[in-house]
MDTraj code that builds the backbone (N, CA, C; nanometers):
import mdtraj as md
import numpy as np

residues = "MET TYR PHE ARG THR ILE LEU ALA ALA PHE ALA LEU ILE ALA ALA GLY LEU LEU ALA PRO SER ALA ALA THR ALA ALA PRO VAL ARG SER VAL ASP SER SER HIS SER VAL ILE ALA ALA LYS HIS ALA CYS THR LYS THR SER SER GLY LYS CYS ILE LYS GLY GLY GLN PHE CYS PRO LYS ALA LYS ARG GLY LYS PHE GLY TRP ASP ALA GLN GLY LYS LYS TRP LYS CYS LYS LYS THR GLY SER SER THR SER ASN TRP LYS ASN PRO".split()
xyz = np.array([
    [4.1495, -0.0466, -0.9794],
    [4.0268, -0.1065, -0.9305],
    [3.9303, 0.0011, -0.8801],
    [3.9824, 0.0969, -0.8052],
    [3.9007, 0.2046, -0.7503],
    [3.8430, 0.2881, -0.8643],
    [3.9213, 0.3127, -0.9679],
    [3.8773, 0.3911, -1.0820],
    [3.7609, 0.3225, -1.1546],
    [3.7671, 0.1910, -1.1709],
    [3.6584, 0.1160, -1.2370],
    [3.5310, 0.1224, -1.1540],
    [3.5424, 0.1164, -1.0222],
    [3.4248, 0.1236, -0.9352],
    [3.3581, 0.2601, -0.9481],
    [3.4369, 0.3658, -0.9473],
    [3.3831, 0.5009, -0.9635],
    [3.3200, 0.5164, -1.1012],
    [3.3846, 0.4652, -1.2031],
    [3.3327, 0.4731, -1.3396],
    [3.2008, 0.3967, -1.3531],
    [3.1929, 0.2793, -1.2936],
    [3.0697, 0.1993, -1.2985],
    [2.9569, 0.2707, -1.2239],
    [2.9866, 0.3302, -1.1090],
    [2.8850, 0.4034, -1.0329],
    [2.8350, 0.5228, -1.1127],
    [2.9257, 0.5945, -1.1765],
    [2.8880, 0.7084, -1.2591],
    [2.7989, 0.6639, -1.3761],
    [2.8315, 0.5529, -1.4383],
    [2.7526, 0.5012, -1.5508],
    [2.6115, 0.4638, -1.5059],
    [2.5984, 0.4025, -1.3887],
    [2.4667, 0.3662, -1.3371],
    [2.3832, 0.4898, -1.3058],
    [2.4448, 0.5904, -1.2467],
    [2.3729, 0.7134, -1.2153],
    [2.3272, 0.7817, -1.3433],
    [2.4147, 0.7906, -1.4424],
    [2.3793, 0.8538, -1.5697],
    [2.2670, 0.7780, -1.6395],
    [2.2729, 0.6460, -1.6369],
    [2.1675, 0.5655, -1.7007],
    [2.0343, 0.5862, -1.6293],
    [2.0376, 0.5986, -1.4986],
    [1.9153, 0.6207, -1.4222],
    [1.8534, 0.7564, -1.4489],
    [1.9366, 0.8565, -1.4737],
    [1.8854, 0.9898, -1.5023],
    [1.8337, 1.0038, -1.6439],
    [1.8915, 0.9333, -1.7371],
    [1.8543, 0.9474, -1.8775],
    [1.7391, 0.8576, -1.9188],
    [1.7317, 0.7369, -1.8647],
    [1.6276, 0.6417, -1.9040],
    [1.5058, 0.6579, -1.8128],
    [1.3861, 0.6658, -1.8696],
    [1.2672, 0.6752, -1.7848],
    [1.2433, 0.5424, -1.7130],
    [1.2045, 0.5522, -1.5898],
    [1.1768, 0.4303, -1.5136],
    [1.0306, 0.3939, -1.5266],
    [0.9964, 0.2743, -1.4844],
    [0.8570, 0.2285, -1.4901],
    [0.7698, 0.3090, -1.3957],
    [0.8265, 0.3588, -1.2862],
    [0.7482, 0.4344, -1.1885],
    [0.7118, 0.5730, -1.2402],
    [0.7947, 0.6324, -1.3268],
    [0.7672, 0.7666, -1.3755],
    [0.7061, 0.7682, -1.5147],
    [0.7040, 0.6556, -1.5819],
    [0.6486, 0.6509, -1.7167],
    [0.4973, 0.6640, -1.7115],
    [0.4412, 0.7323, -1.8073],
    [0.2966, 0.7486, -1.8134],
    [0.2324, 0.6153, -1.8506],
    [0.1180, 0.5842, -1.7898],
    [0.0521, 0.4581, -1.8249],
    [-0.0005, 0.4603, -1.9678],
    [0.0054, 0.3469, -2.0323],
    [-0.0410, 0.3353, -2.1701],
    [-0.1897, 0.3038, -2.1663],
    [-0.2662, 0.3827, -2.2383],
    [-0.4109, 0.3616, -2.2426],
    [-0.4530, 0.3373, -2.3856],
    [-0.5302, 0.2350, -2.4049],
    [-0.5822, 0.2097, -2.5386],
    [-0.7284, 0.2517, -2.5414],
    [-0.7680, 0.3103, -2.6484],
    [-0.9052, 0.3561, -2.6636],
    [-0.9767, 0.2584, -2.7554],
    [-1.0808, 0.1974, -2.7031],
    [-1.1591, 0.1030, -2.7814],
    [-1.3024, 0.1540, -2.7846],
    [-1.3451, 0.2045, -2.8970],
    [-1.4775, 0.2644, -2.9068],
    [-1.5896, 0.1608, -2.9141],
    [-1.5573, 0.0337, -2.9265],
    [-1.6618, -0.0673, -2.9385],
    [-1.7220, -0.1052, -2.8027],
    [-1.6546, -0.0671, -2.6939],
    [-1.7066, -0.0987, -2.5608],
    [-1.7491, 0.0291, -2.4922],
    [-1.8666, 0.0282, -2.4335],
    [-1.9118, 0.1458, -2.3607],
    [-1.8737, 0.1330, -2.2139],
    [-1.8818, 0.2424, -2.1426],
    [-1.8491, 0.2433, -1.9997],
    [-1.9493, 0.1580, -1.9232],
    [-2.0728, 0.1541, -1.9689],
    [-2.1769, 0.0775, -1.9008],
    [-2.1469, -0.0722, -1.9065],
    [-2.0820, -0.1163, -2.0123],
    [-2.0549, -0.2585, -2.0301],
    [-1.9299, -0.3039, -1.9556],
    [-1.8749, -0.2185, -1.8712],
    [-1.7552, -0.2560, -1.7955],
    [-1.7870, -0.3759, -1.7070],
    [-1.6989, -0.4717, -1.7058],
    [-1.7204, -0.5953, -1.6305],
    [-1.6767, -0.5771, -1.4862],
    [-1.7623, -0.6128, -1.3941],
    [-1.7318, -0.6074, -1.2516],
    [-1.7125, -0.7492, -1.2001],
    [-1.6358, -0.7605, -1.0964],
    [-1.6252, -0.8892, -1.0281],
    [-1.7584, -0.9135, -0.9585],
    [-1.8034, -1.0367, -0.9571],
    [-1.9335, -1.0629, -0.8960],
    [-1.9259, -1.0446, -0.7445],
    [-2.0388, -1.0006, -0.6893],
    [-2.0513, -0.9847, -0.5448],
    [-2.0775, -1.1222, -0.4864],
    [-2.0059, -1.1572, -0.3826],
    [-2.0148, -1.2915, -0.3238],
    [-2.1170, -1.2966, -0.2102],
    [-2.1821, -1.4105, -0.1990],
    [-2.2705, -1.4373, -0.0859],
    [-2.1862, -1.4878, 0.0310],
    [-2.2503, -1.5116, 0.1434],
    [-2.1757, -1.5624, 0.2590],
    [-2.1179, -1.7013, 0.2329],
    [-2.1756, -1.7745, 0.1378],
    [-2.1229, -1.9073, 0.1044],
    [-2.0132, -1.9013, -0.0019],
    [-1.9824, -1.7784, -0.0529],
    [-1.8745, -1.7625, -0.1487],
    [-1.9158, -1.7708, -0.2946],
    [-2.0455, -1.7836, -0.3232],
    [-2.0937, -1.7893, -0.4618],
    [-2.1415, -1.6518, -0.5058],
    [-2.1525, -1.6316, -0.6364],
    [-2.2003, -1.5046, -0.6905],
    [-2.3488, -1.4860, -0.6589],
    [-2.3881, -1.3602, -0.6372],
    [-2.5285, -1.3329, -0.6070],
    [-2.6152, -1.3587, -0.7295],
    [-2.7446, -1.3773, -0.7053],
    [-2.8446, -1.3914, -0.8103],
    [-2.9625, -1.3039, -0.7715],
    [-3.0338, -1.2555, -0.8721],
    [-3.1509, -1.1728, -0.8453],
    [-3.2540, -1.2467, -0.7621],
    [-3.3103, -1.1785, -0.6624],
    [-3.4120, -1.2377, -0.5768],
    [-3.3570, -1.3051, -0.4521],
    [-3.2272, -1.3296, -0.4479],
    [-3.1679, -1.3917, -0.3294],
    [-3.1705, -1.2947, -0.2126],
    [-3.1671, -1.3512, -0.0928],
    [-3.1567, -1.2682, 0.0264],
    [-3.0221, -1.1987, 0.0281],
    [-3.0201, -1.0788, 0.0824],
    [-2.8929, -1.0086, 0.1025],
    [-2.8874, -0.9620, 0.2482],
    [-2.7685, -0.9514, 0.3034],
    [-2.7566, -0.9143, 0.4446],
    [-2.7955, -0.7687, 0.4700],
    [-2.8332, -0.7384, 0.5939],
    [-2.8725, -0.6026, 0.6298],
    [-2.7614, -0.5028, 0.6007],
    [-2.6377, -0.5452, 0.6162],
    [-2.5239, -0.4554, 0.5927],
    [-2.5152, -0.4113, 0.4467],
    [-2.5771, -0.4846, 0.3551],
    [-2.5719, -0.4518, 0.2119],
    [-2.6917, -0.3680, 0.1669],
    [-2.7885, -0.3411, 0.2549],
    [-2.9083, -0.2654, 0.2153],
    [-2.8710, -0.1312, 0.1548],
    [-2.9304, -0.1039, 0.0387],
    [-2.9056, 0.0206, -0.0319],
    [-2.7801, 0.0187, -0.1175],
    [-2.7038, -0.0884, -0.1122],
    [-2.5798, -0.0982, -0.1890],
    [-2.6022, -0.1834, -0.3140],
    [-2.5104, -0.1691, -0.4083],
    [-2.5201, -0.2419, -0.5343],
    [-2.4255, -0.3602, -0.5368],
    [-2.4629, -0.4600, -0.6152],
    [-2.3803, -0.5777, -0.6355],
    [-2.3970, -0.6251, -0.7786],
    [-2.3069, -0.7122, -0.8221],
    [-2.3102, -0.7636, -0.9591],
    [-2.3108, -0.9149, -0.9575],
    [-2.3903, -0.9741, -1.0489],
    [-2.3943, -1.1201, -1.0587],
    [-2.2833, -1.1689, -1.1516],
    [-2.2798, -1.2989, -1.1785],
    [-2.1733, -1.3595, -1.2592],
    [-2.1750, -1.3103, -1.4046],
    [-2.2902, -1.2648, -1.4542],
    [-2.3007, -1.2161, -1.5915],
    [-2.2733, -1.0659, -1.6016],
    [-2.2461, -0.9998, -1.4893],
    [-2.2172, -0.8570, -1.4902],
    [-2.3397, -0.7694, -1.4742],
    [-2.4547, -0.8284, -1.4412],
    [-2.5773, -0.7510, -1.4229],
    [-2.5765, -0.6870, -1.2848],
    [-2.6219, -0.5623, -1.2793],
    [-2.6216, -0.4846, -1.1556],
    [-2.7509, -0.5092, -1.0775],
    [-2.7369, -0.5294, -0.9464],
    [-2.8496, -0.5517, -0.8568],
    [-2.8365, -0.4589, -0.7370],
    [-2.9501, -0.4245, -0.6756],
    [-2.9496, -0.3422, -0.5552],
    [-3.0156, -0.4196, -0.4426],
    [-2.9541, -0.4132, -0.3251],
    [-3.0108, -0.4805, -0.2083],
    [-3.1207, -0.3908, -0.1516],
    [-3.2455, -0.4383, -0.1619],
    [-3.3610, -0.3594, -0.1182],
    [-3.4369, -0.4329, -0.0084],
    [-3.4878, -0.3559, 0.0866],
    [-3.5695, -0.4123, 0.1944],
    [-3.7020, -0.4580, 0.1344],
    [-3.7389, -0.5837, 0.1573],
    [-3.8604, -0.6374, 0.0971],
    [-3.9665, -0.6738, 0.2002],
    [-3.9277, -0.6914, 0.3221],
    [-4.0220, -0.7253, 0.4279],
    [-3.9834, -0.6526, 0.5551],
    [-4.0431, -0.6932, 0.6642],
    [-4.0132, -0.6255, 0.7906],
    [-3.8673, -0.6451, 0.8319],
    [-3.8102, -0.7604, 0.8000],
    [-3.6718, -0.7841, 0.8403],
    [-3.5878, -0.8487, 0.7299],
    [-3.6416, -0.8561, 0.6079],
    [-3.5668, -0.9226, 0.5005],
    [-3.5289, -0.8254, 0.3905],
    [-3.4217, -0.8581, 0.3201],
    [-3.3756, -0.7816, 0.2050],
    [-3.3425, -0.8796, 0.0937],
    [-3.3643, -0.8350, -0.0303],
    [-3.3351, -0.9180, -0.1464],
    [-3.2632, -0.8359, -0.2520],
    [-3.1877, -0.9047, -0.3392],
    [-3.1235, -0.8410, -0.4526],
    [-3.2297, -0.8187, -0.5585],
    [-3.2572, -0.6903, -0.5945],
    [-3.3601, -0.6530, -0.6913],
    [-3.2991, -0.5647, -0.7991],
    [-3.3714, -0.5494, -0.9108],
    [-3.3271, -0.4583, -1.0166],
    [-3.3229, -0.3174, -0.9602],
    [-3.2194, -0.2399, -0.9924],
    [-3.2103, -0.1029, -0.9387],
    [-3.3170, -0.0103, -0.9911],
])
top = md.Topology()
chain = top.add_chain()
for i, resn in enumerate(residues, 1):
    res = top.add_residue(resn, chain, resSeq=i)
    for name in ("N", "CA", "C"):
        top.add_atom(name, md.element.get_by_symbol(name[0]), res)
traj = md.Trajectory(xyz[None], top)
């Protein structure tokens, strides 16, 4: 019984050393030339009510100067438009 336990432990150690694990394996990358980097899809930026932003909507002061994306993947920038207001505008 003791011999089988030692043999099984040795087999597990050898298998671990010889077989590559998921943690050490290189990630698989596929190259698709039909999509450009610019067309990368972003998750939409949410409003305080939880909906995706839209161009022209108000944006909070904390977002001023930052970028956000709408549901279609279009990029918007939060710009100061008045003395105390900001809106999502084209960058």
